[in-house]
Each structure stands twice: as structure tokens, then as C-alpha cells.
C-alpha positions as CSV (number, residue, x, y, z in Angstrom):
1,M,-9.4,9.5,45.6
2,V,-6.4,9.7,48.0
3,T,-5.4,13.2,49.0
4,P,-1.8,13.8,50.0
5,A,-0.9,14.2,53.6
6,P,-1.1,17.8,54.8
7,E,2.3,17.7,56.5
8,P,5.5,15.7,56.0
9,V,5.8,12.4,57.9
10,E,9.4,13.1,58.8
11,N,8.4,15.7,61.4
12,S,9.6,14.1,64.6
13,Q,7.8,16.7,66.7
14,D,4.5,15.8,65.1
15,L,5.2,12.1,65.7
16,G,5.8,12.7,69.3
17,S,2.6,14.7,69.7
18,T,0.2,12.3,68.0
19,S,1.4,8.9,69.3
20,S,1.7,7.2,72.6
21,L,4.8,5.1,72.1
22,G,6.5,5.2,75.4
23,P,7.4,7.4,78.4
24,G,7.6,11.1,77.6
25,I,5.6,10.7,74.3
26,S,2.3,12.4,74.7
27,G,-0.8,12.2,72.5
28,P,-4.2,10.6,72.6
29,R,-3.8,6.9,72.5
30,G,-5.3,5.1,69.5
31,Q,-5.9,8.2,67.3
32,A,-4.2,7.9,64.0
33,P,-4.3,10.2,61.0
34,D,-5.8,9.3,57.7
35,T,-4.0,6.0,57.0
36,L,-4.3,6.2,53.2
37,S,-2.9,9.7,53.1
38,Y,-0.1,8.6,55.5
39,L,0.9,5.6,53.3
40,D,0.7,7.8,50.2
41,S,3.0,10.4,51.7
42,V,5.5,7.7,52.8
43,S,5.6,6.2,49.3
44,L,6.1,9.7,47.8
45,M,9.1,10.1,50.2
46,S,10.7,6.9,49.1
47,G,10.1,7.6,45.4
48,T,7.9,4.5,44.9
49,L,4.4,5.9,44.7
50,E,1.9,3.1,44.8
51,S,-1.5,4.5,45.5
52,L,-3.7,2.3,47.6
53,A,-6.8,3.8,46.3
54,D,-6.3,3.3,42.6
55,D,-8.9,0.5,42.6
56,V,-11.9,1.3,44.8
57,S,-13.5,-2.0,43.9
58,S,-10.7,-3.9,45.7
59,M,-11.4,-2.0,49.0
60,G,-13.1,-4.2,51.5
61,S,-13.8,-4.5,55.2
62,D,-11.0,-7.1,55.8
63,S,-8.7,-4.5,57.2
64,E,-9.9,-1.4,59.0
65,I,-7.9,1.1,61.0
66,N,-10.1,3.6,62.9
67,G,-13.0,3.0,60.6
68,L,-11.1,3.5,57.4
69,A,-11.5,0.6,55.0
70,L,-8.2,-0.5,53.4
71,R,-7.3,-2.7,50.5
72,K,-7.4,-6.4,51.4
73,T,-4.0,-7.5,52.6
74,D,-2.0,-10.4,51.1
75,K,-1.3,-13.5,53.1
76,Y,1.6,-11.8,54.9
77,G,-0.3,-8.7,55.9
78,F,1.0,-6.3,53.3
79,L,-1.4,-3.6,52.0
80,G,0.8,-2.6,49.1
81,G,4.3,-1.7,48.3
82,S,7.1,-3.6,46.6
83,Q,6.7,-6.6,48.9
84,Y,3.0,-7.0,48.3
85,S,2.1,-10.4,46.9
86,G,-0.7,-9.6,44.4
87,R,-1.0,-12.9,42.8
88,P,-1.9,-16.0,44.8
89,E,1.1,-18.2,45.2
90,S,1.1,-22.0,44.9
91,S,0.2,-23.4,48.3
92,I,1.3,-26.6,49.8
93,P,-1.3,-29.4,50.0
94,V,-3.1,-29.5,53.4
95,D,-2.0,-33.1,54.2
96,V,1.7,-32.2,53.4
97,A,1.5,-29.1,55.5
98,R,0.0,-31.1,58.4
99,Q,2.7,-33.8,58.2
100,R,5.4,-31.1,58.3
101,E,3.8,-29.5,61.4
102,L,3.7,-32.9,63.2
103,K,7.4,-33.4,62.4
104,W,8.3,-30.1,63.8
105,L,6.2,-30.7,66.9
106,E,8.0,-34.0,67.4
107,M,11.3,-32.2,67.1
108,F,10.3,-29.5,69.7
109,S,9.5,-32.3,72.2
110,N,13.1,-33.6,71.9
111,W,15.0,-30.5,70.8
112,D,18.4,-31.1,72.3
113,K,18.6,-34.6,71.0
114,W,17.7,-33.5,67.4
115,L,20.3,-30.7,67.5
116,S,23.1,-32.9,68.8
117,R,22.4,-36.1,66.9
118,R,20.2,-35.3,63.9
119,F,21.2,-31.8,63.0
120,Q,21.3,-32.6,59.3
121,K,17.7,-33.5,59.3
122,V,16.8,-30.2,61.2
123,K,18.8,-28.3,58.5
124,L,17.0,-30.1,55.7
125,R,13.6,-29.2,57.2
126,C,14.6,-25.6,57.6
127,R,15.6,-25.4,54.0
128,K,12.2,-26.8,53.0
129,G,10.6,-24.0,54.9
130,I,9.3,-23.9,58.4
131,P,5.4,-24.1,58.6
132,S,4.0,-20.6,59.1
133,S,2.0,-21.7,62.2
134,L,5.2,-22.8,63.9
135,R,7.7,-20.3,62.5
136,A,7.8,-18.1,65.6
137,K,8.4,-21.1,67.9
138,A,11.0,-22.6,65.6
139,W,13.0,-19.3,65.4
140,Q,13.1,-19.1,69.2
141,Y,14.2,-22.7,69.5
142,L,16.9,-22.4,66.8
143,S,18.3,-19.2,68.3
144,N,18.0,-20.4,71.9
145,S,16.1,-17.2,72.7
146,K,13.4,-19.3,74.4
147,E,15.8,-20.5,77.1
148,L,17.3,-16.9,77.4
149,L,13.8,-15.6,78.0
150,E,13.1,-18.3,80.7
151,Q,16.4,-17.5,82.4
152,N,15.6,-13.7,82.4
153,S,12.0,-13.8,83.5
154,G,10.8,-10.2,84.2
155,K,13.9,-8.6,82.7
156,F,12.1,-7.1,79.7
157,E,9.5,-5.4,81.9
158,E,12.4,-4.1,84.0
159,L,14.1,-2.6,81.0
160,E,10.8,-1.1,79.8
161,R,10.4,0.8,83.1
162,A,13.9,2.2,82.9
163,P,14.1,5.8,81.6
164,G,16.5,5.2,78.7
165,D,18.9,7.6,77.0
166,P,17.1,10.5,75.3
167,K,19.7,10.5,72.6
168,W,18.7,7.0,71.4
169,L,15.0,7.5,72.1
170,D,14.7,10.5,69.8
171,V,16.4,8.6,66.9
172,I,14.2,5.5,67.5
173,E,11.1,7.7,67.5
174,K,12.0,9.2,64.1
175,D,12.6,5.8,62.6
176,L,9.3,4.1,63.6
177,H,7.2,5.2,60.6
178,R,9.9,4.0,58.1
179,Q,9.6,0.4,59.0
180,F,7.3,-1.5,56.6
181,P,4.7,1.3,56.2
182,F,2.7,-0.9,53.9
183,H,2.2,-3.6,56.4
184,E,-1.0,-3.6,58.4
185,M,0.9,-3.9,61.7
186,F,2.9,-0.7,61.2
187,A,0.6,1.3,58.9
188,A,-1.1,3.3,61.7
189,R,1.0,6.0,63.4
190,G,1.0,5.2,67.1
191,G,-0.6,1.8,66.5
192,H,0.2,-1.3,68.4
193,G,3.0,-2.3,66.0
194,Q,4.9,0.9,66.3
195,Q,4.4,0.9,70.1
196,D,5.8,-2.6,70.4
197,L,8.7,-1.7,68.1
198,Y,9.5,1.3,70.3
199,R,9.5,-0.9,73.4
200,I,11.9,-3.4,71.9
201,L,14.4,-0.9,70.5
202,K,14.4,1.1,73.7
203,A,14.9,-2.0,75.9
204,Y,17.9,-3.0,73.7
205,T,19.6,0.4,74.2
206,I,19.3,-0.1,78.0
207,Y,20.3,-3.8,77.8
208,R,23.4,-3.0,75.6
209,P,24.3,0.6,76.5
210,D,27.8,0.1,74.8
211,E,26.1,-0.5,71.5
212,G,23.0,1.7,71.8
213,Y,20.8,1.8,68.7
214,C,21.5,1.3,65.0
215,Q,18.9,2.1,62.3
216,A,19.3,-1.4,60.7
217,Q,18.0,-3.0,63.9
218,A,14.5,-1.5,63.4
219,P,13.6,-3.6,60.3
220,V,15.0,-6.8,62.0
221,A,12.9,-6.2,65.1
222,A,9.9,-5.4,63.0
223,V,10.1,-8.8,61.2
224,L,10.3,-10.5,64.5
225,L,7.3,-8.6,65.8
226,M,5.3,-9.8,62.8
227,H,5.6,-13.3,64.2
228,M,5.8,-13.1,68.0
229,P,5.0,-10.9,71.0
230,A,7.3,-8.1,72.0
231,E,9.2,-9.9,74.8
232,Q,9.9,-12.9,72.7
233,A,11.0,-10.7,69.8
234,F,13.3,-8.8,72.1
235,W,15.3,-11.9,73.2
236,C,15.4,-13.1,69.7
237,L,16.9,-9.8,68.6
238,V,19.4,-10.1,71.4
239,Q,20.6,-13.5,70.1
240,I,20.9,-12.1,66.5
241,C,23.0,-9.2,67.7
242,D,25.1,-11.2,70.1
243,K,25.5,-14.7,68.5
244,Y,24.7,-14.5,64.8
245,L,25.9,-11.0,63.8
246,P,28.1,-9.7,66.6
247,G,29.5,-6.2,66.0
248,Y,27.1,-5.5,63.1
249,Y,25.2,-2.8,64.9
250,S,28.1,-1.3,66.9
251,A,29.5,2.2,66.4
252,G,31.9,2.4,63.5
253,L,30.3,-0.6,61.7
254,E,33.7,-2.3,61.6
255,A,32.3,-5.8,61.6
256,I,30.2,-5.1,58.5
257,Q,33.2,-3.5,56.7
258,L,35.3,-6.6,57.5
259,D,32.5,-8.9,56.2
260,G,32.4,-6.7,53.1
261,E,36.0,-7.6,52.4
262,I,35.3,-11.3,53.1
263,F,32.3,-11.2,50.7
264,F,34.4,-9.6,47.9
265,A,37.0,-12.3,48.3
266,L,34.3,-15.0,48.1
267,L,32.8,-13.3,45.1
268,R,36.1,-13.8,43.2
269,R,35.5,-17.6,43.6
270,A,31.7,-17.5,42.9
271,S,31.7,-15.1,40.0
272,P,35.1,-13.9,38.7
273,L,33.3,-11.8,36.0
274,A,31.2,-9.8,38.5
275,H,34.3,-9.5,40.8
276,R,36.4,-8.1,38.0
277,H,33.7,-5.6,36.9
278,L,33.1,-4.2,40.4
279,R,36.8,-3.9,41.0
280,R,37.3,-2.1,37.6
281,Q,34.4,0.3,38.5
282,R,35.9,0.8,42.0
283,I,32.6,0.0,43.7
284,D,33.3,-0.8,47.4
285,P,31.2,-3.7,48.8
286,V,29.8,-1.6,51.6
287,L,27.9,0.5,49.0
288,Y,25.6,-2.3,48.0
289,M,25.8,-5.1,50.6
290,T,25.4,-3.1,53.9
291,E,21.6,-3.1,53.8
292,W,21.5,-6.7,52.6
293,F,23.6,-8.0,55.5
294,M,22.4,-5.8,58.3
295,C,18.7,-6.1,57.5
296,I,19.1,-9.8,56.5
297,F,17.5,-9.0,53.1
298,A,14.2,-7.9,54.8
299,R,14.1,-4.8,52.6
300,T,15.4,-6.4,49.4
301,L,13.6,-9.7,48.6
302,P,10.0,-10.6,48.0
303,W,8.4,-11.6,51.4
304,A,8.1,-15.3,50.6
305,S,11.8,-15.3,49.9
306,V,12.6,-13.3,53.0
307,L,10.9,-15.8,55.2
308,R,12.8,-18.8,53.6
309,V,16.1,-17.0,54.0
310,W,15.4,-16.2,57.6
311,D,14.4,-19.9,58.2
312,M,17.8,-21.0,56.9
313,F,19.7,-18.1,58.6
314,F,18.4,-19.1,62.1
315,C,19.5,-22.7,61.5
316,E,22.8,-22.2,59.6
317,G,24.0,-18.8,60.5
318,V,25.7,-16.0,58.6
319,K,26.9,-18.2,55.7
320,I,23.3,-18.0,54.4
321,I,23.6,-14.2,54.1
322,F,26.9,-14.6,52.2
323,R,25.4,-17.2,49.9
324,V,22.2,-15.2,49.1
325,A,24.3,-12.1,48.3
326,L,26.7,-14.1,46.1
327,V,23.7,-15.6,44.2
328,L,22.2,-12.2,43.6
329,L,25.4,-10.7,42.3
330,R,26.2,-13.8,40.1
331,H,22.8,-13.5,38.4
332,T,22.9,-9.7,38.1
333,L,26.5,-9.1,36.9
334,G,27.8,-12.6,36.1
335,S,27.6,-12.7,32.4
336,V,28.8,-10.6,29.4
337,E,25.3,-9.9,28.2
338,K,24.3,-8.4,31.6
339,L,27.5,-6.3,31.9
340,R,26.8,-4.6,28.5
341,A,24.1,-2.5,30.3
342,C,26.5,-1.6,33.1
343,Q,29.2,0.4,31.4
344,G,29.8,2.8,34.3
345,M,29.5,3.0,38.0
346,Y,26.1,4.7,38.0
347,E,24.6,2.0,35.7
348,T,26.1,-0.7,37.9
349,M,24.6,0.7,41.1
350,E,21.2,1.1,39.4
351,Q,21.3,-2.5,38.4
352,L,22.2,-3.5,42.0
353,R,19.3,-1.5,43.3
354,N,16.9,-3.1,40.8
355,L,17.8,-6.8,41.0
356,P,16.3,-9.2,38.5
357,Q,13.0,-10.6,39.7
358,Q,13.7,-14.1,38.5
359,C,16.8,-14.6,40.8
360,M,14.8,-13.4,43.8
361,Q,11.9,-15.8,43.5
362,E,11.6,-18.2,46.4
363,D,12.2,-21.6,44.7
364,F,14.9,-20.4,42.4
365,L,16.8,-18.5,45.2
366,V,16.6,-21.4,47.7
367,H,17.9,-23.9,45.2
368,E,20.8,-21.7,44.2
369,V,21.7,-20.9,47.8
370,T,21.7,-24.5,49.0
371,N,23.9,-25.6,46.1
372,L,26.6,-22.8,46.5
373,P,29.8,-24.3,48.1
374,V,30.4,-21.6,50.8
375,T,31.1,-23.2,54.1
376,E,31.7,-22.0,57.7
377,A,35.3,-23.1,57.4
378,L,35.8,-21.1,54.2
379,I,34.3,-18.0,55.8
380,E,36.4,-18.3,58.9
381,R,39.6,-18.8,56.8
382,E,38.8,-15.6,54.8
383,N,38.0,-13.8,58.0
384,A,41.4,-14.6,59.4
385,A,43.1,-13.4,56.1
386,Q,41.1,-10.2,55.9
387,L,41.5,-9.5,59.6
388,K,45.3,-9.7,59.1
389,K,45.1,-7.3,56.2
390,W,43.0,-4.9,58.3
391,R,45.5,-4.9,61.1
392,E,48.4,-4.2,58.6
393,T,46.6,-1.3,56.9
394,R,44.3,0.2,59.5
395,G,45.5,-1.1,62.9
396,E,43.5,-2.9,65.6
397,L,39.7,-3.0,65.5
398,Q,38.2,-0.4,67.8
399,Y,35.3,-2.7,68.8
400,R,36.0,-6.3,69.5
401,P,32.7,-8.3,69.4
402,S,32.2,-11.8,70.8
403,R,32.9,-14.8,68.7
404,R,30.4,-15.4,65.8
405,L,28.5,-18.6,66.0
406,H,27.4,-20.3,62.8
407,G,23.9,-21.3,63.4
408,S,21.8,-23.2,66.0
409,R,24.1,-26.1,66.4
410,A,27.0,-23.9,67.4
411,I,24.8,-22.0,69.8
412,H,23.6,-25.3,71.3
413,E,27.2,-26.7,71.7
414,E,28.3,-23.5,73.3
415,R,25.4,-23.7,75.8
416,R,26.3,-27.3,76.6
417,R,30.0,-26.3,77.3
418,Q,28.9,-23.5,79.5
419,Q,26.2,-25.4,81.3
420,P,27.0,-29.2,81.2
421,P,24.0,-31.3,81.8
422,L,23.8,-32.6,85.4
423,G,22.7,-36.2,85.4
424,P,22.4,-38.7,88.2
425,S,25.8,-40.1,87.6
426,S,27.6,-36.7,87.5
427,S,25.8,-35.0,90.4
428,L,26.5,-36.3,93.9
429,L,25.1,-33.3,95.6
430,S,21.5,-33.4,94.3
431,L,18.9,-35.4,96.2
432,P,17.2,-36.7,92.9
433,G,20.6,-38.0,91.9
434,L,20.9,-39.9,95.1
435,K,17.5,-41.4,94.7
436,S,18.1,-42.5,91.1
437,R,21.5,-43.9,92.1
438,G,19.8,-45.8,94.9
439,S,17.1,-47.2,92.5
440,R,19.8,-48.4,90.1
441,A,21.7,-50.1,92.9
442,A,18.6,-51.8,94.2
443,G,19.3,-54.8,92.1
444,G,22.5,-55.4,93.9
445,A,23.2,-56.0,97.6
446,P,23.3,-52.6,99.3
447,S,24.6,-52.6,102.8
448,P,21.7,-52.0,105.2
449,P,21.9,-49.0,107.6
450,P,22.8,-49.7,111.2
451,P,19.8,-50.9,113.2
452,A,20.3,-48.1,115.8
453,R,19.8,-45.5,113.1
454,R,16.5,-46.9,111.6
455,A,13.3,-45.1,112.1
456,S,10.8,-46.8,114.4
457,A,8.0,-46.4,111.9
458,G,9.3,-49.2,109.7
459,P,12.0,-50.0,107.2
460,I,13.3,-47.4,104.8
461,P,12.5,-48.3,101.3
462,G,15.5,-48.9,99.1
463,P,19.1,-48.3,100.0
464,V,18.7,-44.7,101.0
465,V,21.1,-44.0,103.9
466,T,20.3,-41.4,106.5
467,A,22.5,-39.7,109.1
468,E,20.7,-39.2,112.4
469,G,17.5,-39.8,110.6
470,L,17.4,-36.2,109.4
471,H,19.5,-35.7,106.2
472,P,20.5,-38.0,103.4
473,S,24.1,-38.8,103.6
474,L,26.5,-38.6,100.6
475,P,27.8,-41.9,99.3
476,S,31.5,-42.3,99.3
477,P,32.9,-41.8,95.8
478,T,35.7,-44.4,96.5
479,G,33.2,-47.0,97.8
480,N,30.8,-46.7,94.9
481,S,31.3,-49.0,91.9
482,T,29.2,-46.7,89.6
483,P,31.5,-44.6,87.3
484,L,31.3,-40.9,88.0
485,G,31.9,-39.9,84.4
486,A,30.4,-41.0,81.1
487,S,30.3,-44.8,80.4
488,K,32.8,-46.5,78.2
489,E,30.1,-46.9,75.5
490,T,29.3,-43.2,75.5
491,R,33.0,-42.3,75.3
492,K,33.5,-44.7,72.5
493,Q,30.5,-43.3,70.6
494,E,31.8,-39.8,71.1
495,K,35.3,-40.7,69.8
496,E,33.7,-42.3,66.8
497,R,31.6,-39.3,66.1
498,Q,34.7,-37.0,66.4
499,K,36.6,-39.3,64.1
500,Q,33.8,-39.1,61.5
501,E,33.7,-35.3,61.8
502,K,37.4,-35.1,61.2
503,E,37.1,-37.4,58.1
504,R,34.3,-35.2,56.8
505,E,36.3,-32.1,57.4
506,K,39.3,-33.6,55.6
507,E,37.1,-34.5,52.7
508,R,35.6,-31.0,52.6
509,Q,39.1,-29.5,52.7
510,K,40.2,-31.8,49.9
511,Q,37.3,-30.8,47.7
512,E,38.0,-27.1,48.5
513,K,41.7,-27.5,47.5
514,E,40.6,-29.2,44.3
515,R,38.2,-26.3,43.5
516,E,41.0,-23.8,44.3
517,R,43.3,-25.7,42.0
518,Q,40.8,-25.7,39.2
519,E,40.1,-22.0,39.7
520,K,43.8,-21.3,39.5
521,E,44.2,-23.3,36.3
522,R,41.2,-21.5,34.8
523,Q,42.6,-18.1,35.8
524,K,46.0,-19.1,34.3
525,W,44.3,-20.1,31.1
526,E,42.4,-16.8,31.0
527,K,45.7,-14.9,31.5
528,E,47.4,-16.8,28.7
529,Q,44.4,-16.2,26.4
530,E,44.6,-12.5,27.3
531,K,48.3,-12.3,26.6
532,E,47.8,-14.1,23.3
533,R,45.1,-11.7,22.3
534,Q,47.2,-8.7,23.2
535,K,50.1,-10.1,21.2
536,Q,47.9,-10.6,18.2
537,E,46.6,-7.0,18.6
538,K,50.1,-5.6,18.7
539,E,51.1,-7.6,15.7
540,R,48.0,-6.3,13.8
541,Q,48.8,-2.7,14.7
542,K,52.4,-3.2,13.6
543,Q,51.3,-4.6,10.2
544,E,48.9,-1.6,9.8
545,K,51.7,0.8,10.5
546,K,54.0,-0.8,8.0
547,A,51.3,-0.8,5.4
548,H,50.5,2.9,6.1
549,G,54.2,3.7,5.8
550,R,54.5,2.0,2.4
551,K,51.5,3.9,1.1
552,L,53.0,7.2,2.1
553,S,56.4,6.4,0.5
554,I,54.7,5.4,-2.8
555,R,52.7,8.6,-2.8
556,Q,55.8,10.7,-2.1
557,K,57.7,9.1,-5.0
558,A,54.7,9.7,-7.3
559,D,54.6,13.4,-6.4
560,G,58.3,13.9,-7.0
561,P,61.1,15.0,-4.7
562,P,60.4,18.1,-2.5
563,A,61.8,21.5,-3.7
564,P,65.1,22.1,-2.1
565,N,65.2,24.8,0.5
566,D,67.6,27.7,0.2
567,G,68.8,27.4,3.8
568,G,68.8,23.6,3.5
569,D,68.0,23.5,7.1
570,K,67.8,20.1,8.7
571,S,64.6,20.7,10.6
572,S,62.5,20.9,7.5
573,A,64.0,17.6,6.3
574,A,63.2,16.0,9.6
575,E,59.6,17.3,9.4
576,A,59.3,15.8,5.9
577,R,60.5,12.5,7.1
578,Q,58.1,12.6,10.1
579,D,55.2,13.4,7.8
580,A,56.2,10.6,5.5
581,Y,56.3,8.2,8.5
582,F,52.9,9.1,10.0
């Protein structure tokens, strides 16, 4: 039987004295308290008591922490809790999984080509789900954190050695035990999972001192740590904070508030009934969507669904978060039957805290998300409109984050703009460029070097020209027939591609306008129906009043005229008439 923890887990002093998480945090390394009691106390704190010792027969030796046998974990490493997968899920056949892995490995070998020329195929494969064996590598390629790590070799260790701001370190230390306490990686206080999480969050506060630490970063970093080492997880977190969700974790949370207004405007298109109900109940979007967006649903959905959402998020960007939230609200508050149980604000918030299980299941959710017509262009258009309203009502934003990039392709294109590829035809200053240029020109008739300048050891292979026999000379741009820029065929293909993109964009805008027109017509029809109903209601009330007045007049005649008053005052007569009317 599990005994409750002898002291509360929120005691930050106790956390500092029993763990070795970083500089200045004392305590014997590797010693953890009774893990079952610890998890039990955490569950009591959160109000979701799920004892891990209710079934002793299920305890096994598959997972042990300091000699304590724990319940067998699920396929994702969870020991219990709301995200524990108790029942075995349908697995993909081995041959299909192997084929998917081979396809992803082939994409990794030519990643730039796939992103620039066959991005739709990459997006389709991300929507099908990245193979679990390659998920960590795929997330790094999609977010371009792999290249960022290579460009900043040794930077993470340097940030680790820096002292850090005690203000942030104390808050991080208190938050460690709250991150997935039912996962085997973070179950033991002071274990390797919590140590790595501390390292990542501390390094980020030093890397971005203007932002510091936000509590919502901890679960995001924890999810990354479940799939990759600390250094790789750190640079992946940097890309999420800088490129995918800029400003989300800054002081004031202005970016998440602005996205809340964008989301509410999109909800009016996706589910007018849910939008009308939330507006009537005066429930601000930040009350329910903040944790969804900032944690990327890591605390909300079943774990299989979390991974599928993250696969699509790394590929397509923030529009996936908007789509998932719209699907959840549409299937929670999007019908009259569901709204009958949400008569007030409290009932509505309870419903949003306990979302229907059916709409959160992996296959159902992915199907709904991929078919919801919310595009990057629509989000950016709403962003411009809501930003204008914000400035009119609240003034300028206090924090101005960098431009948000919608997914891996946008990140790849920005990288190409900032670092254009240097090929042999575009780089005249690189020696490899000279050699390749000489090899291409070997088929022609290159002018031989002057005899006096030749080396005595023999002829110089190819048309490589040397000055004083020491350094390769630069060919004259005016005397070279090879074009310096891209070839005509390449420029033609690029123009054709841009033309096709413009046509597709026009078609999308046309479809969007058609949907807006239909939505306006539907709203107009609803307003007319509402007016007609109100008119009928008023007519019915009028008829009821007339009928009631007739009954009173008939009853008054039957009772006889009222006795005359001596004073004959007019007020009593008026009261009699008023009584007769009502």
C-alpha cells in the first residue's frame, strides 16, 4: 500500500537540498525519495489521485528507480496519470513501418532538395506520422535546429558554465517536479531527466536574457528531452521560441493575447454556435487557450495525439495549433445538444477542462485538423486586423518579437535568403570554384599559360592558370563566357514556379472569398429567421394581452358596475381602469 509523502513536494528548499540539478544546488547525487509516495503526493496536489500501487500484480521489474519496482510503463514511458496508455494501440505493420523509415532516410540525405521542390510530399509524410525511431532527427531537420547546433558548437556547454540569474534559477527549480511526474524520465526527484531539464531552461535564460524564463517553456523542453539529448533539445527549443512562436514566452504575454483574438475571430468562421456561446458567457480566449497554445497541447491531449500534433507543427507551423484548438471547440461547444449542459460560465469552463475523449483520439483529430480550411494567409490577414485593433485600443505592443515563420519551408527559405548557396558559377574567390570552372572549360580551347611561367616539373594539368607559380590567379569576369548568375533554364523554371504559386494563391483567395460570401449569406438568413421569430413572438404576446383584456371586461360586466364613490375622485376610477386592463 502506498503511504502519502511525509512532506509537501512544493517545498523548494527541500528540492534544493535533496537534488543535484546544477550549480549551487547541494545534495547527494542519485538519492531520490520513495518514488511511489512522491508520485502519489503530486497527484494529490493536482486533484487527480491515481495510485500507482492499486494493483500489486501489475508491478514488475521493467522500471526500477533506486531499487523500487514500479508499474510497467506504456510504450511512451508513462507510469500512470491521464496520459498513460493502458490499452495496447493498433500498431503499424512492420513492413509498412520499415518502408516509411527508408523514405525518411532518403529525404534526410537530400533534405534541401525535398524542402524546396517536394515540400507537399514532406508535409503529407508528417501528417501520416513520423516514425518513432526517426522522430528526434526529423524534428531537428524540420526546425533547422541541427544546423543551428553545428554553427554554435560548444555554445551550450559555455551557457551551462555561466552562473545564471538567481531570480530565474529559483523559479526553474520549483517547477521541475511539476513536469510530467508520471513519466519515468522525470519521476525521480534529482534524476537525470530533471537535471537535463534544469540545464536546458537555465541555458535559455542566459541565451535570451531579455526573455528569461516562462513556466510554459518547461513542458515544451520536457517533451523535447523525451526524444533527444539535452544539447539538441536546447537548440530545438530556441527555434520554437524564435521562429515558430516568437513572443509567446516574453514578459506580458502580449503575443499569446493577440493570438487569442485571432483565434476567436477564426472560431466565428469555424463554429458560429460556439463563438456566440462564448461571447454571450463573456469567456475570454486566454482563459482556456493559453495552456493549449503555449504548451503545444502537451498537457491536454493523449500522448499519441500529442506526438502527431507536434509532427505536423514542426512541418507546418502555428496554423496546426489554431486548427487543433478550433476542432476541439467545435466538437465541445458546436451543437445545441452540447450547449444544453453549459448554461453558465462555470459549466462552460468545466466542459473545456474535460474535453470529449472522442475528439482527442489520434486518427479522428488528425483527420479533422487536416481538413479544416485555416491557412497561413488567413492567419496573417486576421493578425493584421487584430493588431490594428490592438493599437487603437491599447497602444503599441511593449515587446516586438521577430517575424513568425509558418513551418519548415519558411525557415528553409529564410535561411537561403540569409545564406545564399555558393556554387562554382557564383563564387570566383574560392579555389574549388576555380577548379570546377576549369574542369568544365576543359572541353573547349583554353589559352595555355605563358611558357616562361610553367613549372619545370612538367605541364600543369588542365587550364589552371598560376601567377609566379605560387598562387592561382583569378579569371577575368569579362573574358569568361560562363554566365556568373543562374542559367536561363534555371531562371525560366523559377519564373514558372512563381507563376504557379501566384495562380494557386489566387485560387485559394477565390475559394476563401466564396466561403466568406456563403458565411455572410448564412448569417443574413439566420438574422432574418431571428427577426421573424421575434415578430411572431410579439404578435403572440399581443394576442394574449387582447384576449386577457376581453376576459376582464366580460367579468366586470357580469359583476355589475362598481359602487360610486362619495368623493368621486378620479384616481380610484383610474385604478379601476388599470385593474381592468391588467
